C-alpha positions in Angstrom: 6.2 29.8 4.4 4.6 28.4 1.3 6.1 25.4 -0.4 6.4 24.6 -4.1 3.1 23.5 -5.7 2.7 19.8 -6.3 1.6 18.1 -9.6 -0.3 15.0 -10.1 -2.5 16.1 -12.9 -4.2 14.1 -15.7 -3.5 16.0 -18.9 -6.5 14.5 -20.6 -9.0 16.6 -18.7 -10.5 19.6 -20.4 -9.4 23.0 -19.2 -13.0 24.2 -18.7 -13.5 21.4 -16.1 -10.1 21.7 -14.4 -9.5 25.4 -14.2 -12.1 26.4 -11.6 -12.0 23.3 -9.4 -8.5 21.7 -9.2 -7.0 21.7 -5.8 -3.6 20.5 -7.0 -0.5 22.6 -7.5 2.3 22.2 -10.0 4.9 24.3 -11.6 5.9 24.8 -15.2 9.4 26.2 -15.2 10.0 26.1 -18.9 7.7 29.1 -19.3 10.4 31.7 -18.6 9.7 35.3 -17.9 9.5 37.4 -21.0 10.3 41.1 -21.3 7.6 43.6 -22.1 7.7 44.3 -25.8 6.5 46.8 -28.3 4.5 45.4 -31.2 6.4 44.3 -34.4 6.3 46.5 -37.4 4.4 43.8 -39.3 1.6 43.9 -36.7 1.5 47.6 -36.8 1.0 47.5 -40.6 -2.2 45.5 -40.1 -4.0 48.3 -38.3 -6.8 49.8 -40.3 -7.9 53.3 -39.2 -10.9 54.9 -40.9 -11.7 57.7 -38.5 -8.5 59.2 -37.2 -10.0 62.6 -36.3 -11.1 61.6 -32.8 -10.1 64.0 -30.1 -9.5 63.0 -26.5 -12.5 63.6 -24.3 -12.2 65.5 -21.1 -11.2 63.4 -18.1 -14.2 62.2 -16.1 -14.4 63.0 -12.4 -13.0 60.1 -10.3 -15.5 58.0 -8.4 -15.4 58.2 -4.6 -12.6 56.1 -3.1 -14.9 53.9 -1.0 -14.9 50.5 -2.7 -12.8 47.4 -2.3 -10.1 48.1 -4.8 -8.2 45.0 -3.9 -10.7 42.4 -5.1 -9.5 40.1 -7.8 -11.6 37.9 -10.1 -9.4 34.9 -10.8 -10.0 32.1 -13.3 -10.9 31.9 -17.0 -13.2 34.6 -18.4 -14.0 34.6 -22.1 -14.0 37.9 -23.9 -17.2 39.3 -25.5 -18.4 42.3 -27.4 -18.9 45.3 -25.2 -19.5 49.0 -25.1 -17.8 51.9 -23.2 -18.2 55.7 -23.1 -15.9 58.4 -24.3 -17.4 61.5 -22.7 -21.2 61.1 -23.3 -20.8 59.0 -26.4 -21.1 55.2 -26.3 -18.6 53.3 -28.5 -18.8 49.6 -29.3 -16.0 47.0 -29.4 -16.3 43.8 -31.5 -13.9 41.2 -30.2 -13.2 38.1 -32.3 -10.8 35.1 -32.5 -10.0 33.3 -35.8 -8.1 30.2 -36.8 -6.7 29.5 -40.3 -6.3 25.7 -40.6 -4.7 26.1 -44.0 -1.5 27.6 -42.5 0.3 25.1 -40.2 2.9 26.4 -37.8 5.8 24.3 -36.5 8.2 24.9 -33.6 10.2 22.9 -31.0 8.5 22.2 -27.7 10.2 23.9 -24.7 9.2 20.8 -22.7 5.6 21.9 -21.8 3.7 21.1 -25.0 3.2 17.3 -25.2 3.3 14.8 -28.1 -0.4 15.1 -28.8 0.7 18.1 -30.9 3.8 16.4 -32.5 4.5 17.4 -36.1 5.8 13.8 -36.5 4.8 11.5 -33.7 7.6 9.0 -34.5 10.2 11.7 -34.3 8.9 13.7 -31.3 11.2 12.0 -28.8 14.2 13.1 -30.9 13.4 16.6 -32.2 10.4 17.7 -30.0 8.7 19.3 -33.0 5.1 20.4 -32.4 2.5 21.8 -34.8 -0.4 24.3 -34.5 -2.2 26.5 -36.9 -2.2 30.2 -37.7 -4.7 32.2 -35.6 -5.4 35.8 -34.7 -7.4 38.2 -32.5 -9.5 40.9 -34.3 -10.4 44.0 -32.4 -12.8 46.5 -34.1 -13.9 49.8 -32.6 -17.2 51.4 -33.8 -18.2 55.0 -33.0 -21.7 55.9 -31.8 -23.0 56.0 -35.4 -21.7 52.5 -36.1 -18.8 53.7 -38.3 -15.5 51.9 -38.0 -12.8 53.8 -36.0 -10.2 51.1 -36.3 -9.8 47.4 -37.0 -6.8 45.7 -35.4 -5.5 42.2 -36.1 -3.0 40.5 -33.8 -1.4 37.2 -35.1 0.3 34.5 -33.2 3.7 35.8 -34.1 3.0 39.0 -32.3 3.1 37.1 -29.0 6.2 34.9 -29.5 8.4 37.4 -27.6 5.9 37.8 -24.8 4.7 34.3 -24.0 6.1 30.8 -24.6 6.4 30.3 -28.4 5.3 26.6 -28.3 2.2 27.3 -26.2 1.2 30.2 -28.4 1.7 28.1 -31.6 -0.5 25.2 -30.6 -3.1 27.3 -28.8 -6.7 27.8 -30.1 -7.2 31.6 -30.4 -9.3 33.1 -27.6 -11.3 36.3 -27.8 -9.5 39.2 -25.9 -11.3 40.6 -22.9 -11.7 44.4 -22.6 -10.5 45.7 -19.2 -10.7 49.5 -19.6 -10.3 52.8 -21.3 -8.3 55.8 -20.2 -9.6 59.0 -21.8 -6.6 61.5 -21.3 -4.1 59.1 -22.9 -6.6 57.5 -25.3 -5.6 54.1 -24.1 -7.6 50.8 -24.4 -6.5 47.7 -22.4 -7.3 44.1 -23.0 -6.5 40.7 -21.4 -5.8 37.6 -23.5 -5.6 34.0 -22.3 -3.4 31.6 -24.3 -3.3 27.9 -23.4 -2.6 24.4 -24.6 -5.8 22.8 -25.8 -7.3 19.9 -23.8 -5.2 20.9 -20.8 -5.2 23.3 -17.9 -2.0 25.0 -18.9 -2.5 28.7 -19.5 -0.6 31.9 -19.8 -1.9 35.5 -19.9 -1.0 38.6 -21.8 -2.0 42.3 -21.6 -2.7 44.2 -24.8 -2.6 48.0 -24.7 -3.9 49.8 -27.8 -4.2 53.5 -28.7 -7.4 55.0 -29.9 -5.8 54.9 -33.4 -5.6 51.1 -33.1 -1.9 50.9 -32.9 -0.3 48.6 -30.3 1.4 50.5 -27.5 2.3 47.5 -25.4 2.2 43.7 -25.3 3.2 42.4 -21.9 3.1 39.1 -20.1 0.8 38.9 -17.1 1.9 35.4 -16.0 3.6 32.5 -17.8 2.2 29.7 -15.6 -1.3 29.8 -14.2 -0.1 27.4 -11.4 2.3 30.0 -10.2 0.2 33.0 -10.9 -0.1 35.6 -8.1 -3.2 36.9 -6.6 -3.5 39.7 -9.1 -5.9 40.8 -11.8 -4.5 43.0 -14.7 -6.3 46.3 -14.8 -6.2 49.8 -16.1 -6.0 52.2 -13.1 -7.6 55.6 -13.0 -4.3 57.5 -13.8 -3.7 55.5 -16.9 -1.2 53.0 -15.2 -1.6 49.4 -16.4 -1.1 46.7 -13.8 0.1 43.6 -15.7 0.9 41.5 -12.6 4.6 41.7 -13.5 4.9 45.4 -14.0 3.3 48.7 -13.6 3.2 50.3 -17.1 3.4 54.1 -16.5 2.4 56.8 -19.0 5.5 58.3 -20.5 7.6 56.8 -17.7 9.8 53.7 -17.2 7.8 50.6 -16.1 7.9 49.7 -12.4 9.1 46.1 -12.2 7.2 44.1 -9.6 9.5 41.0 -9.8 12.4 40.5 -7.4 15.5 38.3 -7.7 15.4 35.0 -5.8 11.8 35.7 -4.8 8.4 34.7 -6.1 5.6 37.3 -6.4 2.5 35.9 -4.6 0.2 38.9 -4.8 -0.2 42.3 -6.3 -3.4 44.2 -5.9 -4.4 47.9 -5.4 -5.5 49.2 -2.1 -6.7 52.5 -3.6 -6.3 54.5 -6.9 -2.8 55.4 -5.8 -1.4 52.5 -3.8 -0.5 48.9 -4.4 0.2 45.9 -2.1 2.7 43.3 -3.2 3.6 40.1 -1.3 6.6 37.7 -1.9 8.1 34.5 -0.7 11.9 34.4 -0.7 13.9 31.5 -2.2 14.3 29.6 -5.5 13.0 26.5 -7.2 15.6 23.7 -7.6 15.2 20.7 -10.0 14.7 17.4 -8.2 17.3 14.8 -9.0 16.3 12.6 -11.9 13.4 14.8 -13.0 13.3 16.9 -16.2 10.5 18.9 -17.7 8.5 17.0 -20.3 10.2 13.6 -19.6 8.3 10.3 -19.7 5.3 11.6 -21.6 3.3 9.2 -23.7 1.9 9.9 -27.1 -1.5 11.0 -25.9 -0.4 13.7 -23.4 -1.1 17.3 -24.2 1.3 18.8 -21.7 4.2 17.7 -19.6 4.8 18.6 -16.0 7.1 18.2 -13.1 7.4 19.6 -9.6 10.7 21.3 -8.7 11.5 21.7 -5.1 11.0 25.1 -3.5 14.1 26.0 -1.4 13.4 28.8 1.1 16.0 31.5 1.7 16.2 31.0 5.5 18.4 34.1 5.9 15.3 36.2 4.8 12.8 34.2 6.8 12.0 37.2 9.1 12.5 40.0 6.6 9.6 42.1 5.4 7.9 40.4 2.4 4.8 42.6 2.1 5.1 46.1 0.7 2.6 48.9 0.3 3.9 51.2 -2.4 2.9 54.2 -4.6 2.3 53.5 -8.3 5.7 55.0 -8.9 7.3 52.2 -6.8 8.0 54.2 -3.6 7.6 51.9 -0.6 5.3 53.4 2.0 5.2 50.5 4.4 7.0 47.1 4.7 5.9 44.3 7.0 6.1 40.5 7.4 3.0 38.6 6.3 2.8 34.8 5.9 -0.9 34.4 4.9 -0.9 33.7 1.2 -2.4 30.3 0.3 -2.2 28.2 -2.9 -4.4 25.9 -5.0 -4.1 26.8 -8.6 -2.3 30.1 -8.3 -2.0 32.0 -5.0 -4.6 33.8 -2.9 -4.5 36.2 -0.1 -7.6 35.7 2.1 -8.9 39.1 2.9 -12.0 41.3 3.5 -12.7 45.0 3.1 -14.4 46.4 6.1 -16.4 49.3 4.6 -17.5 50.8 7.9 -13.9 51.6 8.8 -12.4 51.6 5.3 -10.0 48.9 6.4 -8.5 45.9 4.7 -8.3 42.8 6.8 -5.6 40.3 5.7 -5.8 36.9 7.3 -2.8 34.8 8.4 -4.5 31.5 9.4 -1.6 30.6 11.7 -1.2 33.9 13.4 -4.1 36.4 13.2 -5.1 39.4 11.0 -3.4 42.5 9.6 -5.5 45.7 9.4 -4.6 48.3 6.7 -6.2 51.7 6.6 -7.2 52.4 3.0 -7.0 56.1 3.5 -3.6 55.8 5.4 -2.0 52.7 4.0 1.2 53.2 5.8 -0.7 52.3 8.9 -0.7 48.5 9.4 -1.8 46.9 12.6 -1.4 43.3 13.5 -4.0 41.7 15.7 -2.9 38.1 16.7 -5.5 35.4 17.6 -4.0 35.3 21.0 -5.3 38.9 21.6 -8.8 38.0 20.4 -11.6 36.2 22.4 -13.5 33.3 21.0 -17.0 34.3 20.0 -19.9 33.4 22.2 -23.3 34.7 21.2 -25.1 36.9 21.0 -23.6 39.5 18.8 -23.2 42.8 20.6 -24.9 46.0 19.2 -21.5 47.6 19.0 -20.0 44.8 16.9 -19.8 44.6 13.2 -19.6 41.1 11.7 -17.6 40.0 8.7 -16.0 36.8 7.4 -12.8 35.7 5.6 -12.7 32.6 3.5 -9.5 30.6 3.8 -8.4 27.3 2.2 -9.1 25.1 5.2 -11.6 27.1 7.2 -13.9 30.1 7.3 -13.2 32.8 9.9 -16.0 34.9 11.3 -14.9 38.1 13.1 -16.9 40.4 15.3 -15.1 43.8 15.7 -16.1 46.7 17.9 -17.1 49.6 15.7 -15.4 52.1 18.1 -12.2 50.0 18.5 -11.8 47.8 15.5 -8.8 46.0 16.9 -11.0 44.6 19.7 -12.3 41.4 18.1 -13.9 38.1 18.8 -13.8 35.3 16.3 -15.0 31.9 15.2 -13.1 29.3 13.1 -15.4 27.1 11.1 -13.5 24.2 9.6 -14.4 23.1 6.0 -15.9 19.6 5.6 -13.8 17.2 3.6 
């Protein structure tokens, strides 16, 4: 069972250096979960539509269901201008971020934003006031002739009810990242990173716009990158938006992926119609004598502490991995203790294309095989059932490898009987 992430982080280091390489874990509990929210009327009023006569294009045929649908691309990825197709016509998205240094914003730190951003350094210890500046994201859609379809501006205030107000207020605006378009519903989806400057503290938000430029949804993806699940927000082929906390369904109630007294460790699709979610059961408890944001000096950008993870032992052997439909109906439940953690969590896995099978690694126990075309079929193959590999590779074997935190595992599976495996464990050098 996973334990609470640890923190021993120097807050002076730049996010761009820390984010992809840190091997330390810590928890930011002040960033509470926020409810999915519709955009404010003020934000809706800032949508400029110049070509409202667009009609929805016919739905395009779905691609063959033969790819690794589970793969996530974790880490920071800056948004950039891009193009996409509506029918046979190519549209262009211009994605911008702007700061207005003439408009200061002041709020009270929730314990995460440090005294570097104090509105008054001498009074920070008493009132916790921090200051940032107005900023916004600007999304512009151009039609194939270069004419403006809409121009949508989102200001910091639009995200106060979705992410942590203090983090949003001191953040430097980032360009949103386009993650997909759904033709039948005329839906565009974007991902936005929001963080404390000069730190590695980041949160993430999903933006869903209509083709008229109006905001349909603003939803938190995660409120602490150190506790983020193995999940990448995406727009699925049926128009469902996976936010990593919810499944936003077209014209239906959202499917909540969070559970009480449990932590979501992973949420990734197995196919266009199924999702795998994995949890650990328990709660974080404050350590005696520790409080969020205490004992920060005047040069720190962010405050941290490491609460203690307390496992719910009564649920130690209960299923914690679930394969479900996109409507939330559970197709299969099983016990899986394989997730690992550095910054955020990761499920070591590999997609075996020859047999359309997902292989989930539990470094202590073995592997779990999930048939992509029949995801309710889950087969455990413990290491005790496998033989250690001795060359050469047999003609009937297919070779694949799974990268884990402490070692690389190389498997040789019989193509006729994939549960018949040999394996090598190659330890990582310190």
